[in-house]
All heavy atoms as an XYZ file, in Angstrom:
677
protein
N      40.441     31.072     63.691
C      40.010     29.991     64.560
C      41.175     29.102     64.968
O      41.135     28.531     66.039
C      38.939     29.156     63.880
C      37.593     29.820     63.768
S      36.371     28.784     62.956
C      35.692     27.938     64.354
N      42.175     28.997     64.106
C      43.298     28.114     64.433
C      44.071     28.607     65.651
O      44.786     27.839     66.285
C      44.231     27.967     63.235
O      44.776     29.212     62.873
N      43.916     29.881     66.000
C      44.564     30.413     67.196
C      43.959     29.878     68.482
O      44.522     30.055     69.556
N      42.818     29.216     68.390
C      42.159     28.656     69.570
C      42.684     27.266     69.933
O      42.382     26.757     71.004
C      40.647     28.580     69.340
C      39.941     29.915     69.108
C      38.481     29.675     68.740
C      40.046     30.807     70.324
N      43.464     26.679     69.055
C      44.010     25.344     69.309
C      45.253     25.473     70.183
O      46.062     26.379     70.023
C      44.339     24.627     67.991
C      43.057     24.393     67.202
C      45.054     23.293     68.237
C      43.264     23.770     65.838
N      45.387     24.551     71.121
C      46.541     24.441     72.013
C      46.618     25.518     73.082
O      47.688     25.761     73.630
C      47.861     24.390     71.237
C      48.015     23.110     70.467
O      47.538     22.062     70.903
N      48.646     23.175     69.323
N      45.515     26.169     73.400
C      45.523     27.075     74.538
C      45.618     26.266     75.824
O      46.375     26.603     76.728
C      44.271     27.955     74.549
C      44.150     28.958     73.401
C      42.809     29.689     73.483
C      45.299     29.949     73.440
N      44.852     25.199     75.896
C      44.905     24.248     77.002
C      44.159     22.992     76.577
O      43.447     22.991     75.566
C      44.270     24.835     78.269
O      42.871     24.932     78.116
N      44.306     21.948     77.363
C      43.619     20.697     77.052
C      42.106     20.889     77.084
O      41.394     20.389     76.210
C      44.028     19.596     78.052
O      45.449     19.460     78.015
C      43.402     18.268     77.707
N      41.615     21.614     78.076
C      40.170     21.827     78.170
C      39.655     22.665     76.999
O      38.550     22.437     76.506
C      39.787     22.471     79.505
O      40.405     23.722     79.647
N      40.468     23.635     76.534
C      40.084     24.421     75.360
C      40.005     23.531     74.122
O      39.088     23.658     73.316
C      41.085     25.555     75.090
C      40.870     26.751     75.939
N      41.511     26.911     77.143
C      40.095     27.843     75.770
C      41.143     28.057     77.678
N      40.270     28.645     76.868
N      40.976     22.648     73.966
C      40.988     21.743     72.813
C      39.748     20.850     72.803
O      39.127     20.647     71.762
C      42.240     20.873     72.811
C      43.472     21.623     72.359
O      43.386     22.738     71.860
N      44.620     21.019     72.548
N      39.387     20.318     73.961
C      38.206     19.452     74.042
C      36.931     20.230     73.747
O      36.053     19.748     73.028
C      38.135     18.795     75.422
C      39.224     17.767     75.722
C      39.171     17.350     77.190
C      39.089     16.560     74.820
N      36.835     21.442     74.284
C      35.657     22.269     74.039
C      35.576     22.673     72.569
O      34.488     22.671     71.965
C      35.684     23.500     74.930
N      36.722     23.006     71.972
C      36.753     23.396     70.564
C      36.368     22.221     69.677
O      35.674     22.382     68.678
C      38.131     23.946     70.216
C      38.215     24.682     68.910
C      37.130     25.342     68.372
C      39.411     24.728     68.210
C      37.220     26.023     67.166
C      39.517     25.409     67.007
C      38.413     26.048     66.486
N      36.803     21.011     70.046
C      36.425     19.822     69.282
C      34.910     19.618     69.347
O      34.271     19.327     68.327
C      37.135     18.580     69.822
C      36.787     17.317     69.065
C      37.401     16.068     69.656
O      38.421     16.150     70.358
O      36.831     14.985     69.407
N      34.308     19.790     70.519
C      32.855     19.659     70.657
C      32.136     20.694     69.800
O      31.130     20.397     69.161
C      32.434     19.818     72.121
C      32.715     18.632     72.977
C      32.197     18.849     74.377
C      32.503     17.662     75.260
N      31.984     17.844     76.628
N      32.656     21.918     69.795
C      32.059     22.985     69.001
C      32.118     22.645     67.516
O      31.127     22.755     66.801
C      32.768     24.311     69.274
C      32.328     25.500     68.427
C      30.877     25.861     68.715
C      33.239     26.691     68.682
N      33.296     22.220     67.046
C      33.435     21.864     65.631
C      32.570     20.657     65.271
O      32.010     20.604     64.174
C      34.894     21.582     65.284
C      35.734     22.797     64.956
C      37.171     22.401     64.677
C      35.179     23.538     63.764
N      32.447     19.712     66.174
C      31.590     18.550     65.932
C      30.146     19.009     65.736
O      29.460     18.558     64.812
C      31.678     17.545     67.097
O      33.029     17.080     67.197
C      30.751     16.364     66.886
N      29.693     19.932     66.579
C      28.330     20.457     66.456
C      28.151     21.219     65.142
O      27.130     21.077     64.465
C      28.005     21.357     67.637
N      29.138     22.015     64.782
C      29.066     22.791     63.535
C      29.021     21.852     62.334
O      28.177     21.990     61.461
C      30.252     23.767     63.421
C      30.115     24.881     64.463
C      30.345     24.357     62.015
C      31.353     25.754     64.604
N      29.943     20.891     62.306
C      30.007     19.967     61.171
C      28.742     19.114     61.075
O      28.273     18.808     59.976
C      31.247     19.076     61.274
C      32.582     19.788     61.077
C      33.738     18.854     61.417
C      32.720     20.317     59.660
N      28.179     18.747     62.213
C      26.960     17.935     62.219
C      25.773     18.693     61.636
O      24.832     18.086     61.123
C      26.628     17.489     63.642
O      27.651     16.652     64.140
N      25.818     20.004     61.711
C      24.718     20.826     61.211
C      24.820     21.124     59.720
O      23.861     21.574     59.110
C      24.650     22.134     61.990
N      25.986     20.852     59.138
C      26.199     21.137     57.715
C      25.623     19.984     56.894
O      26.040     18.840     57.062
C      27.706     21.316     57.408
C      27.935     21.498     55.917
C      28.281     22.483     58.188
N      24.665     20.305     56.040
C      24.034     19.257     55.238
C      24.748     19.021     53.919
O      24.894     17.891     53.477
C      22.574     19.610     54.986
C      21.752     19.627     56.252
C      20.326     20.071     56.014
O      19.915     20.167     54.849
O      19.642     20.330     57.007
N      25.172     20.105     53.281
C      25.880     20.016     52.006
C      27.199     20.757     52.163
O      27.294     21.688     52.956
C      25.059     20.664     50.891
C      23.753     19.976     50.611
C      22.992     20.681     49.521
C      21.644     20.011     49.304
N      20.831     20.733     48.332
N      28.222     20.355     51.404
C      29.501     21.067     51.491
C      29.323     22.577     51.283
O      28.611     23.002     50.381
C      30.330     20.451     50.366
C      29.763     19.080     50.204
C      28.281     19.247     50.468
N      29.924     23.343     52.152
C      29.827     24.797     52.107
C      31.213     25.398     51.911
O      32.234     24.722     52.057
C      29.194     25.366     53.400
C      27.748     24.937     53.529
C      29.991     24.951     54.619
N      31.236     26.688     51.602
C      32.497     27.409     51.433
C      33.322     27.289     52.719
O      32.800     27.438     53.817
C      32.191     28.883     51.118
C      33.398     29.688     50.786
C      34.058     29.514     49.595
C      33.877     30.618     51.683
C      35.177     30.253     49.278
C      34.992     31.368     51.386
C      35.649     31.190     50.180
N      34.589     26.986     52.586
C      35.545     26.840     53.689
C      35.327     25.588     54.545
O      35.863     25.498     55.646
C      35.591     28.084     54.575
C      36.431     29.177     53.951
O      37.318     28.912     53.143
N      36.157     30.409     54.320
N      34.572     24.622     54.058
C      34.402     23.372     54.791
C      35.739     22.661     54.953
O      36.016     22.076     55.995
C      33.396     22.459     54.083
C      33.144     21.100     54.733
C      32.637     21.261     56.163
C      32.143     20.293     53.909
N      36.582     22.760     53.943
C      37.906     22.129     54.017
C      38.693     22.681     55.205
O      39.334     21.932     55.935
C      38.670     22.347     52.715
C      40.013     21.655     52.685
C      40.702     21.849     51.356
C      42.070     21.180     51.374
N      42.782     21.401     50.114
N      38.647     23.981     55.433
C      39.348     24.605     56.570
C      38.809     24.068     57.896
O      39.571     23.774     58.814
C      39.203     26.123     56.536
C      39.863     26.775     55.368
C      41.320     26.993     55.650
C      41.904     27.824     54.513
N      43.314     27.727     54.418
N      37.481     23.943     57.997
C      36.884     23.402     59.217
C      37.316     21.959     59.443
O      37.618     21.559     60.567
C      35.358     23.487     59.150
C      34.746     24.869     59.259
C      33.239     24.802     59.030
C      35.055     25.511     60.591
N      37.366     21.173     58.366
C      37.793     19.781     58.485
C      39.264     19.679     58.872
O      39.654     18.786     59.631
C      37.525     19.030     57.176
C      36.052     18.764     56.867
C      35.905     18.166     55.471
C      35.423     17.858     57.911
N      40.087     20.588     58.374
C      41.502     20.602     58.750
C      41.659     20.910     60.237
O      42.468     20.279     60.923
C      42.274     21.609     57.904
C      42.446     21.155     56.470
C      42.985     22.243     55.550
O      43.047     23.421     55.963
O      43.336     21.898     54.401
N      40.890     21.856     60.750
C      40.915     22.162     62.190
C      40.417     20.966     63.001
O      40.991     20.611     64.038
C      40.046     23.383     62.491
C      40.577     24.726     62.021
C      39.507     25.799     62.201
C      41.840     25.103     62.777
N      39.360     20.342     62.518
C      38.806     19.162     63.183
C      39.847     18.040     63.238
O      40.036     17.415     64.285
C      37.543     18.720     62.440
C      36.793     17.581     63.083
C      36.145     17.746     64.304
C      36.704     16.339     62.461
C      35.448     16.708     64.888
C      36.000     15.299     63.031
C      35.370     15.489     64.253
O      34.671     14.453     64.829
N      40.524     17.831     62.141
C      41.573     16.800     62.073
C      42.687     17.091     63.077
O      43.138     16.202     63.807
C      42.131     16.732     60.649
C      43.315     15.826     60.487
C      43.190     14.446     60.603
C      44.572     16.345     60.215
C      44.282     13.603     60.454
C      45.669     15.516     60.061
C      45.525     14.145     60.183
O      46.604     13.324     60.044
N      43.115     18.340     63.133
C      44.178     18.718     64.072
C      43.732     18.501     65.519
O      44.493     18.006     66.349
C      44.571     20.177     63.857
C      45.784     20.586     64.650
C      46.294     21.972     64.304
O      45.953     22.494     63.232
O      47.031     22.526     65.137
N      42.498     18.836     65.819
C      41.988     18.633     67.171
C      41.852     17.148     67.509
O      42.128     16.746     68.646
C      40.643     19.337     67.344
C      40.755     20.843     67.508
C      39.400     21.499     67.328
C      41.339     21.195     68.867
N      41.434     16.345     66.547
C      41.365     14.899     66.788
C      42.739     14.362     67.168
O      42.863     13.535     68.076
C      40.831     14.160     65.559
C      39.358     14.343     65.217
C      39.030     13.604     63.923
C      38.462     13.856     66.338
N      43.765     14.847     66.473
C      45.126     14.419     66.787
C      45.557     14.895     68.170
O      46.124     14.132     68.948
C      46.120     14.937     65.739
C      46.062     14.152     64.461
O      45.780     12.957     64.475
N      46.325     14.803     63.357
N      45.307     16.168     68.467
C      45.701     16.736     69.754
C      44.994     16.030     70.913
O      45.611     15.753     71.941
C      45.376     18.236     69.805
C      46.220     19.085     68.895
C      47.657     19.165     69.357
O      47.959     19.155     70.547
N      48.565     19.234     68.413
N      43.715     15.786     70.760
C      42.908     15.191     71.833
C      42.928     13.667     71.817
O      42.356     13.039     72.696
C      41.456     15.666     71.725
C      41.328     17.154     71.890
O      42.167     17.808     72.480
N      40.251     17.711     71.354
N      43.553     13.084     70.805
C      43.583     11.639     70.604
C      42.164     11.069     70.638
O      41.870     10.093     71.311
C      44.482     10.964     71.635
C      45.926     11.399     71.526
C      46.815     10.742     72.553
O      46.356     10.155     73.521
N      48.111     10.833     72.336
N      41.279     11.728     69.896
C      39.864     11.356     69.830
C      39.572     10.599     68.551
O      40.382     10.575     67.627
C      38.995     12.617     69.847
O      39.253     13.393     70.982
N      38.399     10.009     68.515
C      37.917      9.381     67.292
C      36.841     10.276     66.693
O      36.237     11.097     67.382
C      37.358      7.962     67.544
C      38.445      7.030     68.005
C      36.221      7.987     68.538
N      36.598     10.094     65.423
C      35.612     10.896     64.710
C      34.211     10.615     65.241
O      33.838      9.455     65.448
C      35.662     10.563     63.209
O      37.006     10.672     62.758
C      34.787     11.502     62.404
N      33.464     11.679     65.481
C      32.077     11.556     65.917
C      31.291     10.777     64.870
O      31.527     10.919     63.668
C      31.491     12.958     66.096
C      30.050     12.934     66.518
O      29.797     12.671     67.701
O      29.185     13.170     65.646
N      30.349      9.953     65.308
C      29.590      9.096     64.385
C      28.799      9.906     63.362
O      28.758      9.565     62.181
C      28.640      8.194     65.179
C      27.930      7.178     64.327
C      27.042      6.249     65.142
O      27.347      6.000     66.314
O      26.045      5.775     64.570
N      28.176     10.990     63.799
C      27.408     11.833     62.879
C      28.326     12.446     61.832
O      28.014     12.454     60.637
C      26.679     12.954     63.652
O      25.877     12.360     64.666
C      25.809     13.785     62.731
N      29.471     12.954     62.273
C      30.435     13.553     61.345
C      30.972     12.480     60.404
O      31.138     12.726     59.210
C      31.584     14.253     62.112
C      32.655     14.748     61.157
C      31.040     15.405     62.954
N      31.219     11.313     60.925
C      31.724     10.212     60.106
C      30.758      9.884     58.968
O      31.185      9.653     57.828
C      31.954      8.986     60.979
O      32.523      7.946     60.243
N      29.473      9.883     59.260
C      28.468      9.620     58.220
C      28.456     10.731     57.177
O      28.309     10.467     55.981
C      27.084      9.463     58.844
C      26.961      8.192     59.655
O      27.664      7.225     59.418
N      26.092      8.213     60.630
N      28.610     11.971     57.619
C      28.663     13.094     56.681
C      29.914     13.036     55.812
O      29.877     13.382     54.635
C      28.607     14.418     57.439
C      27.252     14.742     58.066
C      27.380     15.917     59.025
C      26.222     15.039     56.992
N      31.018     12.584     56.392
C      32.268     12.483     55.626
C      32.097     11.556     54.427
O      32.659     11.804     53.365
C      33.413     11.983     56.516
C      33.893     12.929     57.603
C      34.966     12.247     58.453
C      34.412     14.227     57.027
N      31.309     10.509     54.605
C      31.064      9.575     53.503
C      30.375     10.282     52.340
O      30.675     10.016     51.182
C      30.228      8.397     53.984
C      30.964      7.481     54.929
C      30.057      6.399     55.474
C      30.778      5.610     56.553
N      29.883      4.683     57.252
N      29.457     11.186     52.665
C      28.761     11.939     51.623
C      29.675     12.988     50.994
O      29.662     13.184     49.785
C      27.528     12.633     52.213
C      26.446     11.678     52.648
C      25.282     12.404     53.286
O      25.002     13.555     52.878
O      24.659     11.821     54.191
N      30.444     13.675     51.816
C      31.303     14.759     51.330
C      32.513     14.253     50.568
O      33.160     14.998     49.851
C      31.781     15.614     52.493
C      30.690     16.305     53.238
C      29.441     16.603     52.784
C      30.751     16.796     54.578
N      28.726     17.249     53.758
C      29.496     17.374     54.865
C      31.736     16.798     55.556
C      29.218     17.968     56.099
C      31.464     17.377     56.774
C      30.209     17.957     57.031
N      32.829     12.984     50.715
C      34.002     12.406     50.055
C      33.917     12.518     48.536
O      34.920     12.459     47.843
C      34.141     10.949     50.490
C      35.524     10.396     50.356
C      35.664      9.058     51.055
O      34.663      8.334     51.217
O      36.794      8.748     51.441
N      32.715     12.703     48.018
C      32.516     12.823     46.575
C      33.072     14.137     46.032
O      33.323     14.256     44.839
C      31.020     12.719     46.249
C      30.407     11.404     46.649
C      28.903     11.432     46.543
C      28.326     10.165     47.172
N      26.916     10.312     47.489
N      33.274     15.121     46.916
C      33.805     16.420     46.509
C      35.325     16.306     46.336
O      36.029     15.893     47.266
C      33.492     17.487     47.566
C      32.024     17.681     47.821
C      31.308     18.311     46.645
O      31.884     19.210     45.999
O      30.170     17.895     46.370
N      35.826     16.668     45.154
C      37.250     16.527     44.866
C      38.148     17.265     45.849
O      39.179     16.748     46.261
C      37.561     17.001     43.445
C      37.175     15.979     42.414
O      37.120     14.781     42.700
N      36.893     16.435     41.207
N      37.770     18.472     46.229
C      38.647     19.261     47.084
C      38.641     18.786     48.543
O      39.460     19.234     49.337
C      38.266     20.748     47.025
C      36.875     21.016     47.543
O      35.990     20.183     47.440
N      36.679     22.192     48.098
N      37.768     17.858     48.898
C      37.692     17.363     50.268
C      38.257     15.959     50.439
O      38.441     15.500     51.555
C      36.232     17.374     50.751
C      35.528     18.723     50.763
C      34.075     18.546     51.188
C      36.240     19.704     51.674
N      38.544     15.284     49.336
C      38.970     13.881     49.401
C      40.200     13.674     50.283
O      40.239     12.768     51.106
C      39.245     13.334     48.009
C      37.994     13.013     47.238
C      38.317     12.430     45.881
C      37.032     12.157     45.129
N      37.284     11.599     43.810
N      41.201     14.521     50.124
C      42.464     14.335     50.845
C      42.280     14.481     52.356
O      42.714     13.626     53.122
C      43.508     15.335     50.338
C      44.862     15.149     50.969
C      45.880     16.106     50.383
C      47.217     15.925     51.065
N      48.211     16.878     50.559
N      41.622     15.546     52.795
C      41.449     15.756     54.228
C      40.533     14.705     54.833
O      40.755     14.238     55.953
C      40.966     17.199     54.554
C      40.970     17.444     56.068
C      39.608     17.485     53.969
C      42.322     17.373     56.726
N      39.523     14.270     54.098
C      38.630     13.222     54.606
C      39.396     11.911     54.748
O      39.236     11.191     55.737
C      37.391     13.075     53.706
C      36.497     14.314     53.888
C      36.625     11.795     54.018
C      35.325     14.390     52.947
N      40.255     11.620     53.806
C      41.095     10.421     53.907
C      41.991     10.503     55.143
O      42.153      9.512     55.861
C      41.932     10.250     52.635
C      42.867      9.092     52.707
N      42.431      7.783     52.683
C      44.218      9.040     52.836
C      43.477      6.980     52.771
N      44.570      7.724     52.874
N      42.563     11.675     55.403
C      43.417     11.852     56.578
C      42.617     11.626     57.865
O      43.111     10.977     58.792
C      44.033     13.246     56.602
C      45.105     13.450     55.566
C      45.624     14.883     55.549
O      44.853     15.825     55.615
N      46.925     15.010     55.472
N      41.414     12.158     57.926
C      40.581     11.974     59.112
C      40.255     10.502     59.312
O      40.366      9.978     60.424
C      39.287     12.821     59.012
C      39.627     14.314     59.080
C      38.292     12.440     60.115
C      38.465     15.229     58.765
N      39.901      9.818     58.249
C      39.565      8.394     58.345
C      40.791      7.560     58.721
O      40.680      6.613     59.502
C      38.972      7.886     57.032
C      37.560      8.370     56.801
C      37.014      7.799     55.513
C      35.560      8.158     55.329
N      34.998      7.533     54.132
N      41.947      7.888     58.193
C      43.180      7.175     58.509
C      43.543      7.385     59.978
O      43.942      6.457     60.666
C      44.337      7.643     57.607
O      43.937      7.459     56.247
C      45.595      6.872     57.866
N      43.411      8.603     60.451
C      43.695      8.929     61.839
C      42.762      8.154     62.757
O      43.173      7.697     63.810
C      43.553     10.424     62.092
C      43.881     10.795     63.516
O      44.989     10.582     63.967
N      42.907     11.305     64.223
N      41.515      7.988     62.338
C      40.545      7.263     63.143
C      41.011      5.832     63.397
O      40.906      5.322     64.488
C      39.199      7.263     62.418
C      38.069      6.643     63.200
C      36.767      6.736     62.445
O      36.568      5.911     61.534
O      35.968      7.628     62.746
N      41.575      5.206     62.399
C      42.074      3.827     62.551
C      43.269      3.779     63.490
O      43.443      2.829     64.229
C      42.446      3.255     61.188
C      41.219      2.879     60.385
C      41.590      2.143     59.113
N      40.681      2.593     58.072
C      41.024      3.290     57.031
N      42.283      3.622     56.814
N      40.127      3.694     56.159
N      44.110      4.815     63.477
C      45.309      4.839     64.326
C      44.950      4.965     65.800
O      45.635      4.435     66.651
C      46.203      6.002     63.939
C      46.917      5.830     62.628
C      47.793      7.038     62.351
C      48.415      6.962     60.974
N      49.170      8.176     60.663
N      43.874      5.722     66.108
C      43.550      5.971     67.491
C      42.745      4.847     68.148
O      42.597      4.819     69.347
C      42.756      7.290     67.651
O      41.597      7.235     66.841
C      43.613      8.487     67.276
N      42.197      3.930     67.357
C      41.402      2.845     67.925
C      42.249      1.779     68.555
O      43.325      1.532     68.402
C      40.503      2.223     66.839
C      39.405      3.125     66.339
C      38.606      2.409     65.259
C      38.463      3.532     67.459
């Protein structure tokens, strides 16, 4: 999936929308969620976007998972930089 990043600006925006929809549908942390969050973080940086509100609420719940703490912190920190 990481090969889909940086094909073009429109691809990046569409990929961010797709990942936002995927992440919004995840109720509990699943296998490879960290990879999806890393891609989401990279796209937020590329598109200079802010975290979707639904995803932001889920991040608060997922933050309890040890293996997700670092990437969630990065996403939240990036959110403050782009505002």
